[in-house]
N, C-alpha and C positions, 0 to 999 in steps of 0.2 A: 650436433646441436645447430639449428638453423639460425639465420639472422634475426635481428631485433625488429619487432613490429610494435608500434605505439597505438594505443586506443584511448578513447575518452570515456570515462564513467562520470557522468554529471560534469563537474568542473575539474576533475582529477585526471592526471595522466596515469595510464596503466601500461607498463611495458611487458611484453610477452615474448618468450622464445619457445622454440619447438625442440623437444628432446624425445627421441624414439617415437615420434608421431603424436606426442602428448604436449599440451601447453604447460609451460612453467612460468609463473608470474613473479615479477619483481616484488620481493617481500616488503620492501619499504613502501612501494606504491599501494599494495594491498592494505597495509596498516593505516596508511593515510586515508584511504577510502572508508575504512571501518572506524576511523576516528580513534585509533589506538596510539596513544602518545609515546609509550615506552616500547617502540618497535623492536629494539634489540632483545629485550626480555621476552616479548611475545614470540619472536622467531626462534630464539634459543630453546623455547619450550617444546618445539615440534620434534618429532622423531627423525632419526637420521635419514630415512628414506623419503621424508616429506620436505626436505630442504637440501639445497646445494648451492653452488656458486657458478658463475659464468663471467666471461670477459666481454665487455661491450665497448663500442666506440662512442665517444661523446665529443662535443666541441673542444673540451680541454684535454682530450687524449683517451687512451684505453683505460677502463676502470673495471674492477671486479665488483660484482653485486651479488647479493644473496637472492636466490630464486626459490620458490616453493611450488610444490606439485598441486594438482587439483585437490587431492585429499587434504593436503596441508592448508589450502585456502579454506575449505569447508570447516576444518577444525577451528580456525580462527573465527569464522563466521558464526558458528554455533556457540562459541563462548561469549559472544557479544549480545547484549540486550538492547543495543542502540538501534533506532529505526534505520540508520544507514546500512546496517548489516543485512536487513531483509531486502532492501533495494539492491544491494550488491549481489546478493544470492540470486535475485530475479534476473539481473543482468547476465550472470554466468549461465543460468538455466535457459534463458530465452535467446541469447546471442552466441556465446562462446561455445558451450557444449553441443548445441545442435549442429554447428558447423563442423565440429570434429566427427560427430556421428555420421554426417552425410558424406564426408570426403575422406575420412581416415586421417586427416591432418588439419591443422588450424589455418584456414584460408579466409581472407577478407577481401572486400572490394577495394579497388585502388583508392577510392575516395576516403576509406577509413584508415589508410596507412600514411604516416608522416615519417619522413626520413630520419629526423633527429628529434631529440627532446626539446631543444631550445625553441625552434619555430612554433611547435604546438603550444608550448607554455606561453609564448608571447601572444599567440592568438587568443588563448583562453583568458589571459590577463586583460586583453582588449575588450573581450565580451563582458568580463566581470565589471570593468570600468563603465562600459555602456549601460549595464544593468543598474549600476548605482546612480549614474548621472541622468540617464534618459528613459529608464523604465524597461519592463520586460519585453514589450513588443519590439522596441528598437534593438535590444540585445539579441533577441531571437533572429531578427533579420540580419544582423551582423554575423551571427553564427553561420547562417547559410551562405552569405557572401564570401566568407573566409573558407568555405568548403570544409568545415570541420565535420567529424563523423556524425551521421544521423543518429538520433536517440529517440526513445519513446518519450513523448511529452508527459510531464507529471500531471496527475489528475488535479483538476481545479478544486477549490474548496467546496464549490457547489456539487461537483461530481462525488467527492468523498462523502459529503453530507448525505447525498441521495443513497449511496451504497450503505452507509451506516443506518439510515432510516429503514431501508428495505430489510436489512438483517435483523434489526430490532423488531419490525413488524412480523417477520417470519417466526421469531422466537415467541412473540406474544400469541400469535394464532395457533401455535402448537400446544399452548397451555391447556391442561385438562381441568374441567370444572365439574359439574354434577354428573354422576353415573359414567365417568370416564369420557364424557363428551369433550372434544376439543373446541376451542373458541371458534375456529374456522368452520367446524361442522355445525355449531350452534347458529352461526350467522346464516349459513345456507339452508337451515331447516325452517320449519314453520314457526309461528308466533309462540306456541307453548315452549318450544326448546329455546327460543331467544330469551325467555324469562330467566333461564338459567344463567344468563350473562350477569345478572344482578349480583350473583354470589361473588363475582370477581370485581365488582364495582363498575362493570361496563353496562352499556345500554345502546339501543338504537334510537337515533334522534332524526327528526325530519328536517328538510331544508328550510332555511330562513330567507333565501333569495332564489330567483329563477336560475341563477348559475349553479347553485349548490344542489347536490343530491342527498339521498339518505346517507347517514353517517354512523359509524361505530364510535361511541363516546368512550374515551380513555381518560380516567381521572389522573390528576397530578400525583396523588398519593392514595394508596389503598393497601391494607395488610396483605390481601391475596396476591396483588401484583408485586409487592415487595418480596414475598416468598418466591414467586416465579422468577423474578429477575435477579435474585440473590446469586452472587458469584459471577455475574456477567458484567460487561462494560456499562450496562444500563441500570445497574443497581442504585439504591438510595434515591429513587425518584428521577434518575437521569433519563429514563425511558421517554419522558414527555418531550424533553429538549431534542432527543434523537429523532423521534417521530415527526417533530415540527420541521425537520430538515428534508422531509420527503416531498415528492411532487403530489402525493395523494392526500396531504393534510390540508384541512380547511382552517379557518380562524379558531382561536381558543374560545371556549364557551363554558357555560355553567349548566349542570343537569341535576335534578333532584333524584337521588337514589336512596335505598335504605340506609339510614344513618345520617340523612340530611343532604343539603346541596353541596355539590362538589364542582370544583373548577377543573377543566381538562381540555382536551383537544378532540376535534372530530376528524375521523378518517373516512374517506370516501368509500362506500361499500362497493361501488362499481370497480374501483381500482383494486380492492381486495379480491374481488371475483376473478380478476385477470392475473393475479399472482399464482 
């Protein structure tokens, strides 16, 4: 078993040792990253070949810690329904495991390695304090000045909203209306086919300003859309709020469709054509 290497996952320390060319992770660190409070119980539930122990040097002397294999880590990840588990799995898949596949062993750049746990935790604590007192930008700058390991920046709220809007729009455009025609196909077809959009409460509306173009009108509520979005994250009328987060959405508006006037949102047809 090789020496200890320390890595940062978000604000958490993750200690890793190498055993037979494979990474073994400090069990307590993994549980902390996955927000598992009863780490002893979680680690005891793993199979015998998924957990072990090793002796490491710490500022207070040599200590024995429980380590778990890659399959053991994934077992804990898949048991968790918390968002942190998905982020941790992505960290493993995009940073740790590719390094093993390339070199046959777990290697990191010198900047990613910290000699002992205490200095790293002190630096992370300083960054956490800077975040609380001075904001995200100053905390990020301090992270780089302290030469802490590089990490993928989390997506901003705007980026997350744009991705959610794009996924919602793709799901909407795949809906089938009359004669098996999808909404996307109906938009790209001639005027007679566009009339089929009314069956789903949709419509094509013209621009109201020079900046706007022709738009697909999507109502806030409609039985056909409720059926199509059932069982998705955009059910119960949440599709409208999701679409409003996209870069392709114009202002909310009202349109008269069969059944009366409906309030909804306009989606730029030019943007739809590019998807």
